N, C-alpha and C positions, 0 to 999 in steps of 0.2 A: 607356243602355239601348240596345243595337243591335238592330234588327228589320228584317227584310226582308219580302217578300210585301205583306200589308196594313198592316203597320207599327203596330199597335194595342197593342203591348206596352208602350211608354212610357207611353202614356195609362193602362193599367191600373196600373202601378206608381206613376205620379205620384198617383193616386187612393188609394193604399194606404199612402203614407208622407208624413212631414211635412218632408221635406228637398228640396233642388233636384234635379230630374230632368232629364237632358240626353239628348234622344233623338238617335240616330245611325241614319239609314236606310242600309241596306247594298244593294248592287246585285244581291242574289239575288231571284229572283222568277219569275213566269210570266205569260205572257198580256200583257195591258196594263200590268201592274205590272213588267215587266221593267226591267232597270237601276236599279231604286231609285226610280223616279218615283212610283209609287203610295204607297210607304211614306213618301216625304217629303211628299207632299200630305196623307196622312192625319195625319201628326203636325203639319203646319202648321195644319190645321183642327181640331186637338183642343180640347175645351172644358176639359182639365184645364190646371193652370199647368205648363208645359213649354218648356224651352229647346230648340231644335232647330239641329243644324249641317247642313252639306251631305252629300250621299251620299258614303259611305265615308270620312268625315272624323273618323276616330277620333282621330287627333293633336290636331285642333282641340277636340274634346271634352274630351280629357284636359288641354289647356292651359286650357281654360275651368274645368274642376273644380279645377284647381291655383289658379287666381285665386280662385275661391270659398273654398277652403281657407285661403289666404293672408289673405284679408280677415277671415275669422272668426278665425284666429290673432292677428292684430294687433289686433283688438277685445278679445279675451279678455286680451291682454296689458296693453292700456290699462285694462281694468277693474281687472286685479289690481294695477297700479301705483298706482291710485287708492285703492284698499282698505288698502294699506299705509301706516303713518305716515312 
């Protein structure tokens, strides 16, 4: 979930779903939150279960999401193999 300004959207989404959420602070903002710093700090201080990457690091977030998906796929393949005779 990408969010700028105060960066609360990933926290809200994380509270609503039961899957991993990756917060991506973006460098849009105003005042003290300019350049994504406020969004980053907000996500890092969240009380929700949330992974956070660096400001404007959408590629890194995508790579992390792919790693999660690959691990889930491997786990499912392992379970399917065990169930077959």
